[in-house]
NULOTOR-498773 format. One record per residue (C-alpha): residue number from 1; x, y, z. Coordinates in nm, 2 decimals, always signed. Example, Ala and Ser with C-alpha at 12.3 -4.5 7.8 and 13.67 -1.06 7.14 Angstrom:
2
[1; [+1.23; -0.45; +0.78]];
[2; [+1.37; -0.11; +0.71]];
//
This chain:
117
[1; [+0.44; -0.64; -1.39]];
[2; [+0.30; -0.29; -1.39]];
[3; [+0.13; -0.14; -1.08]];
[4; [-0.11; +0.15; -1.11]];
[5; [-0.19; +0.32; -0.78]];
[6; [-0.47; +0.57; -0.71]];
[7; [-0.67; +0.72; -0.43]];
[8; [-0.43; +0.95; -0.26]];
[9; [-0.53; +1.30; -0.16]];
[10; [-0.57; +1.55; +0.13]];
[11; [-0.79; +1.49; +0.43]];
[12; [-0.82; +1.62; +0.78]];
[13; [-0.70; +1.43; +1.08]];
[14; [-0.95; +1.17; +1.18]];
[15; [-1.06; +1.12; +0.82]];
[16; [-1.04; +0.83; +0.58]];
[17; [-0.89; +0.75; +0.25]];
[18; [-0.88; +0.44; +0.03]];
[19; [-0.58; +0.35; -0.19]];
[20; [-0.61; +0.11; -0.48]];
[21; [-0.34; -0.06; -0.68]];
[22; [-0.41; -0.26; -0.99]];
[23; [-0.15; -0.50; -1.12]];
[24; [-0.12; -0.60; -1.48]];
[25; [+0.12; -0.81; -1.69]];
[26; [+0.27; -1.13; -1.54]];
[27; [+0.05; -1.12; -1.23]];
[28; [+0.08; -1.50; -1.18]];
[29; [+0.44; -1.43; -1.07]];
[30; [+0.33; -1.22; -0.77]];
[31; [+0.30; -1.35; -0.41]];
[32; [+0.29; -1.06; -0.17]];
[33; [+0.13; -0.72; -0.25]];
[34; [+0.15; -0.43; -0.02]];
[35; [+0.20; -0.07; +0.06]];
[36; [+0.51; +0.13; +0.17]];
[37; [+0.54; +0.49; +0.25]];
[38; [+0.82; +0.75; +0.25]];
[39; [+0.83; +1.08; +0.43]];
[40; [+1.11; +1.33; +0.35]];
[41; [+1.40; +1.27; +0.58]];
[42; [+1.28; +0.93; +0.69]];
[43; [+1.35; +0.58; +0.57]];
[44; [+1.09; +0.40; +0.36]];
[45; [+0.84; +0.22; +0.59]];
[46; [+0.65; -0.09; +0.51]];
[47; [+0.29; -0.01; +0.60]];
[48; [+0.10; -0.33; +0.52]];
[49; [+0.13; -0.65; +0.31]];
[50; [-0.10; -0.93; +0.21]];
[51; [-0.03; -1.27; +0.06]];
[52; [-0.22; -1.43; -0.22]];
[53; [-0.39; -1.64; +0.04]];
[54; [-0.50; -1.33; +0.24]];
[55; [-0.26; -1.33; +0.53]];
[56; [-0.18; -0.98; +0.64]];
[57; [+0.09; -0.79; +0.83]];
[58; [+0.09; -0.43; +0.95]];
[59; [+0.33; -0.18; +1.08]];
[60; [+0.27; -0.11; +1.45]];
[61; [+0.20; +0.25; +1.37]];
[62; [-0.11; +0.16; +1.16]];
[63; [-0.25; -0.14; +1.34]];
[64; [-0.62; -0.10; +1.42]];
[65; [-0.65; +0.20; +1.17]];
[66; [-0.55; +0.06; +0.83]];
[67; [-0.69; -0.24; +0.66]];
[68; [-0.53; -0.41; +0.36]];
[69; [-0.73; -0.63; +0.13]];
[70; [-0.68; -0.80; -0.20]];
[71; [-0.91; -0.90; -0.49]];
[72; [-0.72; -1.17; -0.68]];
[73; [-0.98; -1.18; -0.95]];
[74; [-0.91; -0.81; -1.03]];
[75; [-0.54; -0.83; -0.94]];
[76; [-0.60; -0.53; -0.71]];
[77; [-0.49; -0.45; -0.36]];
[78; [-0.66; -0.19; -0.14]];
[79; [-0.55; +0.00; +0.16]];
[80; [-0.84; +0.14; +0.37]];
[81; [-0.70; +0.41; +0.60]];
[82; [-0.91; +0.53; +0.88]];
[83; [-0.85; +0.76; +1.18]];
[84; [-0.57; +0.93; +0.98]];
[85; [-0.31; +1.13; +1.17]];
[86; [-0.08; +1.40; +1.04]];
[87; [+0.21; +1.16; +1.08]];
[88; [+0.05; +0.94; +0.82]];
[89; [+0.14; +1.21; +0.56]];
[90; [+0.37; +1.05; +0.31]];
[91; [+0.40; +0.93; -0.04]];
[92; [+0.26; +0.58; -0.05]];
[93; [+0.39; +0.32; -0.29]];
[94; [+0.23; +0.00; -0.41]];
[95; [+0.46; -0.30; -0.41]];
[96; [+0.45; -0.65; -0.55]];
[97; [+0.69; -0.92; -0.44]];
[98; [+0.74; -1.22; -0.68]];
[99; [+0.73; -1.58; -0.57]];
[100; [+1.08; -1.64; -0.69]];
[101; [+1.35; -1.53; -0.44]];
[102; [+1.60; -1.29; -0.57]];
[103; [+1.37; -1.13; -0.82]];
[104; [+1.34; -0.76; -0.77]];
[105; [+1.01; -0.63; -0.63]];
[106; [+0.78; -0.43; -0.85]];
[107; [+0.69; -0.08; -0.76]];
[108; [+0.41; +0.16; -0.86]];
[109; [+0.44; +0.53; -0.88]];
[110; [+0.38; +0.70; -0.55]];
[111; [+0.06; +0.86; -0.45]];
[112; [+0.06; +1.15; -0.20]];
[113; [-0.14; +1.13; +0.11]];
[114; [-0.16; +1.45; +0.32]];
[115; [-0.33; +1.46; +0.66]];
[116; [-0.38; +1.81; +0.80]];
[117; [-0.43; +1.88; +1.17]];
//
C-alpha cells in the first residue's frame, strides 16, 4: 500500500486547511485510515482515525475543530482542519492500518502544517 498525502501549508491562526491522502496498491487490506502528527521534541500524536464503515475517533485537542472523512470509492481520506491554532503546527502523516493484526501500518510522507499567530 502506498499513501500519497497533500494539502499542507502555512496559515494564520483561525484559518483552515484540508489534507488529503490517497491510497493505492492493496487497498482492500486496509481497515482504519487516519492522521498522526509530530512536533519536534514531542511524541507522535494520533489526530484522527476513521474506519471503513465511517466511525471516527479524534484526539481531545482537535475535537470540534477537525473533521476526518473517507471516500472509499477513491481510496482517499481527508482531514478538514478549521480554527487552526499555533499548537497545531506539526508534520502530519497519513496512516493506514491493515485488517490483519500484527501487520505493520502503512505511512505516507509527512506534510508540514504551520499555523502562525
